[in-house]
C-alpha positions, 0 to 999 in steps of 0.5 A: 474305075472298075465295077468290082472292088479292087485289090491293088498289088504294088511293087517298085517297078510295077513290072513283075511281082505285082503283075504276077500277083494280079494275074493269079489273084484274078484267076483265083477270084474268078474260080471262087466267084469272088466279086473282086478284081486285082490290078498291078501298080508300081511306085517307080514304074519301068517302061515295060513289063518284065519279060521273065514275068510275061513269059512265065505267066504266058507259060502258066496260061495267064495274061498280065493285067496291064500292058505296061507298068502303071503308077499307083494313083491316090484315087485307086489307093483310096478306093482299094479294098486292100493294098498289098505291097512288095516294096516300101509304099510312099507315105501318102499310100500307107494310111488310105486303105488296109495295107499288107507287106509281102517282103519275102518274095524273091526277085522274079529276075532270079527265078520266076517259078520260085517268086510265083510260088511264093506269091501264090502261097500268099494269095491262097491265104489271102483268098481264104481271108477274103472269102 
């Protein structure tokens, strides 16, 4: 378990939206001096990270938080400060922590920049709330 409280970003495949959100969250939290860490998880993880997400993050000067998509675990969900989902969460995760749904983020596979900008816009609002 990480020392810092975690923010859990969850997308269906754990390979794109949640990965981008966790990388940008950790960057912003570090810049703001927040003692929080984000991780990316999936409800039905792919075998590998989205090449478009990884390439986009690298071009933005960031690294993915995970090397491969990881399944969301009950113990993480129970200890998370907040769960932010880009997909429908399984029922057992809906009641364990403060959850939020970000349904308006377009697919990374269609346009990395558009998806990233939508995620960062949400993150900026979240950071103000967490500060």
